[in-house]
C-alpha positions, 0 to 999 in steps of 0.5 A, a space after each residue: 478346811 471344811 466340807 463344801 456346802 453342797 457335799 454337806 447338804 447331800 450328807 444331811 439330806 441322806 441322813 434325813 432319808 435314812 431316818 424317814 425310811 427307817 421310820 416308814 419301815 417301822 410303820 409297815 412292820 408295826 401298823 399295817 395289816 399282816 398276812 397270817 395262816 397262809 398254809 390254811 388257804 394253800 392246803 385247801 387249794 391243794 385239796 380242791 385241785 387234787 379232788 377226785 384225781 389219782 395222779 398228780 405231781 408236785 415240785 420240791 425245792 430246798 434252800 431258797 434263802 430269799 433268792 431273787 436271781 435264781 428262785 424268783 427269776 429262774 425257778 418260778 417261771 419253770 415251775 409255772 410252765 411245768 404243769 405241777 400241781 403245787 410246790 413244797 419247800 423242804 426248808 430254809 426258804 428264808 435267809 433268816 428269821 427277820 420280818 423283812 425276810 418273811 415279807 420278801 419270801 411272801 412276795 416271791 411266792 406270790 409269783 407262783 401260779 400254784 399252791 405252795 407249802 413250807 417246811 419249818 427249817 433252821 433259817 425259819 427259826 433264827 432271830 425269833 423267826 419261829 414266832 413269825 413262821 407260826 403267825 404268817 404260815 402256821 404250825 411248825 409241824 403238821 400233816 394233811 391228806 390229798 388225792 389219797 396221799 398223806 403229806 407230813 411236815 416235821 420240825 427239825 429245829 428242836 423248837 418242838 420236842 422230838 419225843 412229842 413228834 414221834 408220838 404224833 407220827 406213830 398215831 398218824 402212820 398207824 391209821 394207814 389211811 393213805 396209799 402214799 406217804 411223803 415226809 418233809 424235814 428241814 434237815 436230812 436223816 442220812 448223810 449224803 451219797 458223797 459221804 461228806 457228812 459225818 453221821 453226827 454232823 450238825 447238818 443232819 437231823 438232831 439228836 441222833 436218837 430222833 433220826 434213829 427212831 424215825 428210820 425205825 418208824 419209817 421202815 415199819 410203815 409204807 413211807 414212800 419218800 423223805 425230802 430234806 434241805 440244808 445240803 446243797 449237793 443233791 443226793 438220793 438214797 434208798 433205805 428199804 422201801 423208802 427213798 431219801 432225797 436231799 435237795 438244797 439248790 433252789 437259790 442259796 449261794 453255792 460258792 465253794 460247794 463242790 458238786 453243788 448246782 441249782 435245781 428243783 425236784 419234780 415228783 410224779 404220783 400215779 397208781 403205778 408208783 412215784 417217779 422223780 425228775 431232777 430239773 437242773 437250772 442252767 447257769 452257764 457262768 464261771 466261778 468268777 461270774 457266779 461270785 459277782 452275781 452273788 453280790 448282785 443278787 444280794 443287792 437285788 434281793 434287798 431291792 425286792 424286799 422293797 424299793 424303799 430298802 434299796 433307797 435306804 441302802 443307797 443312802 447309807 452308802 452315800 453317807 459312808 462315802 461322804 464320810 470316807 471322802 472327808 477323812 481321805 480328801 478333805 484337808 484337816 488343819 488341827 492347828 489354830 489359824 495363825 492368820 486370824 487378826 483379832 486386833 479389830 476387836 481388841 482395839 474397840 469395846 465389846 458388848 458381852 452377855 453372860 449367862 449363869 445359873 448362880 451369881 452374887 449374893 450366892 457365895 461360890 467360886 463361879 459367882 466370884 469369878 464372874 463378878 471379877 471378870 465383869 468388873 475387869 471387862 468393864 474397867 477396860 471399857 467393855 459393856 457386860 450384861 449378866 443374866 442370872 437368877 434372882 435372890 431375896 438378898 440381892 443388891 438393889 439398883 444393880 446396873 447391867 444385871 438381868 435378874 430372872 425369877 426362879 421356878 424352883 429353889 433347891 438346897 437346905 437354904 434354897 441356895 440353888 435357883 432354877 431360873 424361869 428361862 421361858 420368860 420372853 423378856 430375857 430374849 428381848 433384853 438380850 436382843 436390845 443389848 445387841 451383844 457381840 458375843 455371848 459368854 456361858 458359865 454353865 452347860 445347861 439351863 440358862 447356859 442352854 438358853 444363852 447358846 440358843 440365843 447366840 445361834 439365833 443372833 449369829 454371834 459367837 458363844 464361849 463357855 467357861 468350864 468352871 465345874 466338875 459336874 461328875 462330883 455333883 451327882 448327889 444333887 441330881 435325881 438320877 442314879 449316882 453312878 449313871 450321872 457320874 460315869 456317863 451323863 455328866 461327861 456326855 453333857 459337857 462334851 455335847 454342849 462344849 462342841 456346840 460352842 465356838 470356844 471353851 475357856 479353862 482355868 488350868 491345863 488339867 481341865 484342858 486335858 480332861 475336856 480333850 479326853 472326853 472328846 471336846 473338839 472346840 478350840 480351848 483357851 487356858 485362862 486362870 481366874 484373876 484375884 485382887 491382890 491389893 485388896 488382900 494386902 491392904 489389911 492392917 495389923 490392927 484389923 487382924 488383931 481385932 479379929 483374933 481377939 473377937 474369935 478368942 484366939 491366943 498364941 496358937 497357929 491358925 489354919 484357914 480353909 474356905 469351902 462350901 459345906 457340901 459332900 463334894 468338898 471332901 470336908 470329912 477328910 479334913 476333919 479326920 486329918 485334923 484329928 490325926 494332926 493333933 497327935 502328930 504335933 505339939 504345936 497348938 493350932 486352930 482350924 477355922 473353916 469359912 463357908 456354909 452349906 447343907 452338910 453343916 449340922 452333920 459335920 458339926 456332929 462329927 467334930 463333936 464326936 471326935 472332940 475337936 472343938 479346940 482344934 476345928 471351928 466352923 465359922 459359917 459364911 463371911 461377907 466377901 468384903 471381910 474375907 481379906 482380914 480372915 485370910 491374913 489372920 491365918 498362918 497357913 491355908 489348908 484345902 481338901 476338895 478334889 472337885 475344883 477346876 482351879 481352886 480360886 480360894 487357893 489363889 486368894 489365900 496366896 494373895 494374902 501371903 499364905 502357903 497352901 497344903 492341899 489334896 492333889 487333884 485337877 486344878 489344884 495340881 496347876 496352882 500349887 508348885 510342890 515345895 515352892 508355894 505349898 505342898 500337895 499330897 495324895 488323899 492320905 491323912 498321914 501325909 497331908 498331916 505331916 506337911 501341915 505339921 512341918 509348916 506349923 513348926 518351921 517358921 523359916 520355910 513357911 515364910 519362904 513359901 508365903 513369899 512365893 505364894 504372893 508372887 504367884 498370886 500377883 501373876 493372876 491379877 484381875 486386870 490380866 485376867 480381863 485382858 486375857 479373856 478379851 483377847 480370847 473374845 477377839 480371837 473367837 470374833 475373828 474366827 467367827 467372821 472368817 467362817 
């Protein structure tokens, strides 16, 4: 059962909102003009306000932590009504160093009706916040004079060397140019009066040598008071003539802090001395309500940072709720729909458009498979249109084949063609053909165009998984490991999940697709083979071919493969080199196929002096292949990149047992000891099985009979009928949706 359309629309609407708001936030942070050097204007305002006065007052707050409910809504109104001349944050004014936190703080401080200054604290430093503090407000440590008093702000985060700050302080205090001296530090120098902080606590100013040096320096100079944050319980202590205050209740959450309460400190300065008054902020709440308010303040603070943030939060929560709803309350039927009736489509001819990146006359497993499917479907009365690249040697007068000129040709012999998918005539031809279904044979390029047209024409799209892309990394202009381990699997998964169904030739291919996350319905349908054509070869044709190739009494091994890296020909050469030392039976391996690695492989054969045992025959026309298969006594194969290994079925159709390296695809076609042998990629084990069949004629004949029997189960007629049944099932499912 699928999610109903309104819920689905709501989901994607909120995804769109999230994307738009994130983009807008990026625009605000990266494009709009920023506030900078705020402290310059604030200090000038303080000095102007206190000019000519010998008495004034200021407020000290600690640990604002971007609080809205406490600092902005409760403390700021009281500060504005208190008559103090300015406010100082002793540290941790923001809850983190992120840009949004600084913007939120700046918005809160704009409600003050007085100048203000900030101490560079631990939270201001977090997440690259030191850069933002310097840009938006000013230096991390600084000093100024006003009304005969000096105000000194230290960097307690370690961003600035404490030795440098000491040198600066000695010079500053040595001037004796102020009647009163006030110092602000983001972390306290003394443990709280409760004694809960150990002398080496991380909440104290670090390192200990810095604390001790400051205490010694303050004792030798007239420092009236030191204000610090980072410790929620308020404390006041005196050491000599200096009073030490720790204040941390201006908005930071106090949950679990015994003795903690929200407050600010009011400081009055006059010729008679310095007076302080602790101003509590009454909450009148139980612990439970304080916890609930903490959650609300968190949400409210997000809202304050910008109403866009609130909408963003709501949209994310809606998306999460919809996903949770679909997981918990929407029925998921993981079994096929057995109520589908495909008979209306099995009983009438279908019109099928096929898209492929290679096709005959290019010789390969995919083109041959497509050609067999095309001929089989047409034999059942269906209409097929093949959209494929053009080749110089392509047949003339092809029926129902649309050849597309190439933009680029790759490979040593330009065998891989990149078709011009931008031609408008492709779309028009497919529209005119009016397909009932579009069959894709590659998950990219022409395959992508075919998928696009299937969606535009509102017809099902089915993919046949022919190729293990991860083994073709050497053809891709990207880092090999990146393509092999990530891109190839992601490409197949993404493309397959956009299709209505995927046809795989073997169970191992199905298992692979499920493992990488393909959720589309999968159908197992092996490619067919023309058994009659391989059995129709006469003994005279075989004898003539044997004579033409200069073969005498030796046993003949046949292998068919493109001469390319992914086909594992190097292993085959090394294994044959070992085989000639394992058996006294004369043999000759004939490898049929062409490719860009031919010259390198021939050099390797010559280096090992395998000319009498290993021969590269090159390409053989498809119509002559049955005679070459029947020439052999045994078929050998080393490729590990096959999804089925169609040449193995062809060899079986010619009555040849098979010895191959075990891999996906191969594992499903060869039954161990029944129609051949499959071994690990070990030249000794592989060679031992080949040597066994070279000398044991009775076993070889028994396996050959079983091989032919299996091949007959994969006739082209059965292949085409099976694929049409899949088409019909997909058509029924598509119409049902």
